[in-house]
C-alpha positions as CSV (number, residue, x, y, z in Angstrom):
1,X,76.8,11.5,187.9
2,X,78.6,12.9,184.7
3,X,82.3,13.8,184.6
4,X,83.2,17.3,184.1
5,X,85.5,18.3,181.4
6,X,88.5,20.3,182.0
7,X,87.8,23.8,180.5
8,X,91.6,24.5,180.5
9,X,91.5,22.8,177.2
10,X,89.0,25.2,175.9
11,X,90.7,28.5,176.6
12,X,92.1,30.7,174.1
13,X,95.8,32.2,174.8
14,X,94.6,35.8,174.7
15,X,93.7,38.4,177.4
16,X,90.3,39.4,178.5
17,X,89.0,42.7,177.0
18,X,88.8,45.4,179.1
19,X,88.1,49.0,179.2
20,X,85.3,50.2,176.9
21,X,85.3,47.0,174.9
22,X,81.4,46.1,174.9
23,X,80.2,42.5,176.2
24,X,76.8,41.2,175.4
25,X,74.6,38.7,177.1
26,X,71.4,37.3,176.0
27,X,68.6,38.4,178.7
28,X,66.9,39.5,180.6
29,X,68.7,38.2,183.9
30,X,67.9,37.8,187.3
31,X,69.7,36.4,190.0
32,X,68.2,33.5,189.6
33,X,68.6,33.0,185.9
34,X,72.2,33.6,186.5
35,X,72.8,31.3,189.6
36,X,71.2,28.6,187.3
37,X,73.2,29.3,184.1
38,X,76.3,29.3,186.5
39,X,75.4,26.0,188.0
40,X,74.5,24.6,184.6
41,X,78.0,25.3,183.6
42,X,79.7,23.8,186.9
43,X,77.8,20.4,185.6
44,X,79.7,20.5,182.8
45,X,83.0,22.1,183.2
46,X,85.7,22.3,185.9
47,X,88.9,24.7,185.9
48,X,91.9,23.8,188.1
49,X,89.9,20.5,189.5
50,X,87.1,23.0,190.8
51,X,83.7,23.0,189.2
52,X,83.6,26.3,187.0
53,X,80.6,28.6,188.2
54,X,80.2,30.6,185.2
55,X,78.1,32.6,182.8
56,X,78.7,33.1,179.0
57,X,79.2,36.4,177.6
58,X,80.4,37.4,174.3
59,X,82.6,40.6,173.5
60,X,82.6,42.9,170.4
61,X,85.8,41.4,169.2
62,X,86.7,41.3,165.5
63,X,83.1,42.2,163.9
64,X,81.1,44.9,164.6
65,X,78.0,45.2,167.1
66,X,75.3,44.5,164.5
67,X,76.8,41.6,163.0
68,X,77.3,40.2,166.7
69,X,73.9,40.7,167.6
70,X,72.4,39.1,164.1
71,X,74.8,36.1,164.3
72,X,74.5,35.5,168.2
73,X,71.5,37.3,169.8
74,X,68.7,37.4,167.3
75,X,66.6,34.9,169.3
76,X,66.8,37.2,172.1
77,X,64.4,40.3,172.1
78,X,66.5,42.2,174.7
79,X,70.2,41.7,175.8
80,X,72.2,43.1,178.4
81,X,75.1,45.3,177.2
82,X,78.0,46.7,179.0
83,X,81.7,47.9,178.9
84,X,84.1,44.9,179.9
85,X,85.3,47.3,182.6
86,X,82.3,46.6,184.5
87,X,83.1,43.0,185.0
88,X,86.7,43.9,186.2
89,X,85.9,42.3,189.5
90,X,84.9,39.2,187.8
91,X,87.7,36.7,185.7
92,X,87.0,36.5,182.4
93,X,87.9,33.4,180.6
94,X,88.5,33.5,176.9
95,X,86.8,29.9,176.7
96,X,85.6,28.4,173.3
97,X,85.4,30.4,170.0
98,X,86.0,34.1,169.7
99,X,84.5,36.1,171.1
100,X,83.0,33.9,173.6
101,X,83.9,34.5,177.2
102,X,83.1,32.8,180.7
103,X,82.4,35.1,183.5
104,X,83.9,33.1,186.3
105,X,82.1,33.4,189.6
106,X,83.4,32.5,193.0
107,X,80.5,31.2,195.0
108,X,77.5,31.9,192.6
109,X,75.8,33.2,196.2
110,X,73.3,35.6,196.4
111,X,75.6,38.7,197.2
112,X,78.0,37.8,194.2
113,X,74.9,37.2,191.8
114,X,73.5,40.6,192.5
115,X,76.8,42.1,191.9
116,X,77.1,40.5,188.6
117,X,73.3,41.5,187.6
118,X,74.1,45.2,188.8
119,X,77.1,44.8,186.4
120,X,75.2,43.8,183.8
121,X,72.9,46.6,184.0
122,X,69.3,46.9,182.9
123,X,68.0,44.8,179.5
124,X,67.8,46.9,176.7
125,X,66.0,46.1,173.5
126,X,68.0,43.9,170.6
127,X,67.6,45.8,167.7
128,X,68.2,42.6,165.7
129,X,65.6,40.3,167.4
130,X,63.9,38.3,164.8
131,X,61.0,36.4,166.5
132,X,60.8,32.8,165.4
133,X,57.3,31.3,164.8
134,X,56.4,28.4,167.1
135,X,56.6,25.6,164.5
136,X,60.5,26.9,163.7
137,X,60.9,27.0,167.1
138,X,60.1,23.1,167.2
139,X,62.1,22.3,164.2
140,X,65.1,24.1,165.3
């Protein structure tokens, strides 16, 4: 079993976004994919000595939406786009490089994952999606 790293060393000293700040996640998601992502995060990261159940999102901060989509989400044909206020019941941790955040979950059980999926909303088409050829995927 690998030792988890403390994510506190990767927290940025800033408040999480709120209100109508847009938050993006590559999709589509289901409770199953969210649970898998949360478990994968917990394999590698801990916070306050506890495995960190969380999923990644990006806030539209310091750059236009279309640039964020091109830079971070062009491989996703659909995305989840929501206002940060929809995630108020969850803890948003400012992790790694801005504008990355980790949505911290408490249990990642079916009930909590269902609430998170509802907060993410239905996936929408990504206007900056660029399909990658199979041979480019293998090389990348």
